[in-house]
C-alpha positions in Angstrom: -5.6 -0.7 -2.9 -5.1 -2.8 -6.0 -5.0 -6.6 -6.1 -3.1 -8.3 -8.8 -2.4 -11.9 -9.8 0.7 -13.2 -11.6 -1.0 -16.4 -12.5 -4.6 -15.6 -13.5 -7.3 -13.2 -12.9 -7.7 -14.6 -9.4 -6.4 -12.2 -6.8 -3.1 -13.4 -5.4 -0.8 -10.6 -4.3 -1.6 -7.3 -2.7 0.8 -4.4 -3.3 1.8 -2.5 -0.1 1.8 1.2 0.7 0.0 2.1 -2.5 -1.5 5.3 -1.1 1.9 6.4 0.3 3.6 5.6 -3.0 1.3 7.9 -4.9 1.7 10.6 -2.3 5.5 10.7 -2.4 5.9 9.9 -6.1 3.4 12.6 -6.9 2.7 11.7 -10.5 2.2 14.8 -12.7 0.5 15.4 -16.0 2.4 13.9 -18.9 5.2 12.7 -16.6 7.2 9.5 -17.2 7.7 7.1 -14.4 9.5 3.8 -13.9 8.2 1.0 -11.8 11.6 -0.7 -11.4 10.1 -3.8 -9.8 6.9 -4.4 -11.7 5.9 -7.8 -10.3 2.2 -8.1 -10.3 1.7 -4.6 -11.6 -0.3 -3.2 -8.6 1.8 -0.1 -8.2 2.0 0.5 -11.9 -1.8 0.4 -12.2 -2.2 2.8 -9.3 0.1 5.3 -10.9 -1.7 5.1 -14.3 -5.1 5.5 -12.6 -4.0 8.4 -10.4 -2.7 10.6 -13.2 -4.5 9.8 -16.5 -1.9 11.5 -18.7 1.3 10.1 -17.3 3.2 7.1 -18.6 4.9 4.1 -16.8 7.9 2.1 -17.9 7.6 -1.3 -16.2 10.8 -3.2 -15.4 11.3 -6.7 -14.0 13.8 -9.5 -14.5 11.1 -12.1 -14.0 10.0 -12.7 -17.6 6.9 -14.5 -16.4 5.8 -11.4 -14.5 6.2 -9.3 -17.7 4.5 -11.8 -20.0 1.6 -12.4 -17.6 0.8 -9.0 -16.3 1.8 -6.5 -19.0 -0.9 -7.6 -21.6 -4.0 -6.8 -19.6 -2.5 -3.4 -18.6 -1.5 -2.8 -22.2 -5.1 -3.5 -23.2 -6.5 -1.1 -20.7 -3.9 1.7 -20.8 -2.5 1.4 -24.3 0.8 3.2 -25.1 0.8 4.8 -21.6 2.6 1.7 -20.4 5.8 0.2 -21.8 8.2 -2.4 -20.4 11.8 -3.4 -20.3 13.1 -6.8 -19.2 16.1 -6.8 -16.8 17.3 -6.1 -13.3 16.8 -2.6 -11.8 20.5 -2.3 -11.3 20.8 -2.1 -15.1 18.2 0.7 -15.5 20.5 3.2 -17.3 21.3 0.6 -20.0 17.8 -0.8 -20.2 16.2 2.6 -20.6 18.7 3.9 -23.1 18.3 0.7 -25.1 14.6 1.2 -25.2 15.0 4.8 -26.3 14.2 6.6 -23.0 16.1 9.4 -21.4 15.7 10.8 -17.8 12.4 10.3 -16.1 10.2 12.2 -13.6 10.1 9.4 -11.0 11.2 5.9 -10.1 9.6 3.4 -7.7 11.5 0.4 -6.4 9.8 -2.2 -4.2 12.6 -4.5 -3.0 10.2 -7.0 -1.5 9.6 -10.5 -2.6 6.1 -11.1 -3.9 3.9 -13.8 -2.6 3.9 -15.3 -6.1 7.7 -15.6 -6.0 7.7 -17.1 -2.5 5.1 -19.7 -3.5 6.3 -20.5 -7.1 10.0 -19.9 -7.3 11.8 -23.1 -6.3 13.4 -22.8 -2.9 12.0 -19.5 -1.7 9.6 -21.0 0.8 10.5 -23.4 3.5 6.9 -24.5 3.6 7.1 -26.4 0.4 9.5 -29.1 -0.4 11.0 -27.9 -3.7 14.5 -27.8 -5.2 16.8 -25.5 -3.2 17.2 -23.0 -6.0 16.1 -19.4 -5.0 17.1 -17.7 -8.3 14.7 -14.9 -9.1 15.8 -15.1 -12.7 17.3 -18.3 -14.1 18.4 -16.2 -17.1 20.5 -13.9 -15.0 22.0 -16.3 -12.4 23.7 -19.7 -12.6 24.6 -20.4 -8.9 21.7 -21.8 -6.8 21.2 -21.9 -3.1 22.0 -25.6 -3.2 25.3 -24.8 -4.8 26.2 -22.5 -1.9 25.0 -24.8 0.8 26.9 -27.8 -0.7 30.1 -26.0 -1.7 30.8 -23.0 0.6 33.1 -23.5 3.6 31.7 -23.5 7.1 33.1 -20.0 7.8 31.6 -18.7 4.5 28.2 -20.1 5.4 28.2 -18.7 8.9 29.2 -15.3 7.5 26.3 -15.4 5.0 23.7 -16.4 7.6 24.9 -13.7 10.0 25.5 -10.9 7.5 22.4 -11.2 5.5 20.0 -12.9 8.0 21.3 -11.8 11.3 20.9 -15.4 12.4 22.2 -15.9 16.0 22.9 -19.6 15.5 24.8 -19.0 12.2 28.0 -20.8 13.3 26.1 -23.8 14.7 23.9 -24.1 11.6 26.9 -23.8 9.3 28.7 -26.6 11.2 25.7 -28.9 11.0 25.3 -28.2 7.3 28.9 -29.2 6.6 28.5 -32.4 8.6 25.2 -33.3 6.9 26.5 -32.8 3.4 29.2 -35.3 3.9 26.5 -37.9 4.1 24.5 -36.6 1.1 24.2 -33.3 -0.7 21.4 -30.8 0.0 18.8 -30.9 -2.8 15.5 -29.6 -1.4 14.2 -27.0 0.9 13.3 -29.5 3.5 16.8 -31.0 3.5 17.9 -27.6 4.8 14.9 -27.0 7.1 15.5 -30.4 8.8 19.0 -29.3 9.8 17.9 -26.0 11.1 14.9 -27.3 13.1 17.2 -29.9 14.7 18.7 -27.0 16.5 15.7 -24.8 17.0 12.3 -26.5 16.9 9.3 -24.8 15.4 7.1 -23.1 18.0 3.6 -22.1 17.2 3.2 -18.3 17.0 6.9 -17.7 16.7 9.0 -16.9 13.6 9.9 -20.1 11.8 13.6 -20.9 12.7 14.5 -21.3 9.0 13.3 -17.8 8.1 16.6 -15.9 8.5 18.7 -18.6 6.8 16.4 -18.7 3.8 16.4 -14.9 3.6 20.2 -14.8 3.8 20.6 -17.4 1.0 18.1 -15.6 -1.2 20.0 -12.4 -0.8 23.3 -14.1 -1.6 22.0 -16.0 -4.6 20.4 -12.9 -6.2 23.0 -10.3 -5.2 20.1 -8.3 -3.8 22.0 -5.8 -1.7 24.6 -5.2 -4.4 21.8 -4.6 -6.9 20.2 -2.0 -4.5 23.5 -0.2 -4.0 24.0 0.0 -7.8 20.4 1.1 -8.4 20.8 4.0 -5.8 24.1 5.1 -7.4 22.4 5.4 -10.8 19.5 7.6 -9.6 21.3 10.9 -10.4 21.6 9.9 -14.1 18.1 8.5 -14.3 16.0 11.4 -12.8 15.2 14.8 -14.2 15.7 17.8 -11.9 12.9 17.6 -9.3 12.4 14.0 -10.1 11.5 11.6 -7.2 12.6 8.2 -6.1 10.5 6.1 -3.8 11.9 2.9 -2.3 10.1 0.2 -0.3 12.2 -2.2 1.8 11.3 -5.2 3.9 14.2 -5.7 6.2 16.7 -3.6 8.0 19.6 -4.3 5.7 17.8 -2.9 2.7 16.3 0.1 4.6 19.7 1.0 6.0 21.2 1.2 2.5 18.5 3.5 1.3 18.6 5.7 4.4 22.3 6.0 4.4 22.5 6.8 0.6 19.9 9.6 0.8 21.4 11.1 3.9 24.9 10.7 2.5 24.1 12.7 -0.6 22.4 15.8 0.8 24.0 17.9 -2.0 21.9 15.9 -4.5 18.7 14.9 -2.7 16.0 16.4 -0.5 14.9 13.8 1.9 11.1 13.6 1.8 10.7 11.1 4.6 12.9 12.1 7.6 11.0 9.5 9.5 10.5 6.1 7.8 6.9 5.6 6.5 5.1 2.4 7.5 1.7 0.9 6.8 -1.1 2.1 9.0 -3.1 -0.2 11.3 -5.8 -0.8 8.7 -3.4 -1.9 6.0 -1.4 -4.1 8.4 -4.7 -5.8 9.3 -5.9 -6.4 5.8 -2.5 -7.1 4.2 0.0 -8.9 6.5 2.7 -8.5 3.9 2.7 -4.8 4.7 3.8 -5.2 8.3 7.5 -5.1 7.7 7.3 -2.6 4.7 9.3 0.6 5.1 9.1 3.4 2.6 11.7 6.2 2.0 11.5 8.9 -0.6 13.8 11.6 -2.0 13.7 14.4 -4.6 16.7 15.2 -6.7 17.5 18.9 -6.6 20.1 19.3 -9.4 21.2 17.7 -12.6 24.8 16.4 -12.6 26.9 15.1 -15.4 
């Protein structure tokens, strides 16, 4: 399994389900593949190493990820790797602009990297940073603080329940509205303090702010809408026999992928009737893999 860093040569983030990605993507000689969520580049490296004649187009909307992690891979693999900057929901446009047609396979890892959690303002409730949560400041204007300070009580409750499945969504929303009358929310700890006033932190249990932070991150970055758009574009991105491999980290994402594949049986062969998860060894060495779920499909016909 490959380790990669988005800040230096020091190992920082470990890609999940690398062996399974290679198995289901099945890179072939001279094939062209897209890593739609490049991040630290671990999956890209694994694909390039597995099949020495294939090429990978790396895509990410985090410019820092591209600028930091592409150069060493370029130095090692030369013109076998290329990159496009943007969101995976825009892949048809991005690939066409870069001069590419349909490809042999696409990988999308919808998870948030440890680098993003640690360094993007607002992602982690463990650090007292601005309540931002934008994965790309170039692509989004509205921050998590904007939502928390401006959305109605009903809207906040709906966001927390719909995207975080937070049982105390209504109560948290009510307390947020009351608290912001005194002063606006600016930092992560401003929000954490409200949440923990309802549900205290208990050692060994999931932090009570986890689901609310997840919900706000999804809302700020339009994550589910982007996944839906990405899935709808697969038929115009893949060559006949091309494969799509998707890694999700919570039930909302996984449900979208599963329902899309099974709802388009005329177009896809489902390669993973049973969702693929990390084995015990990987879960032990890489805690990030514990919630990872992989699904894969092969396109059977070319439409349009």
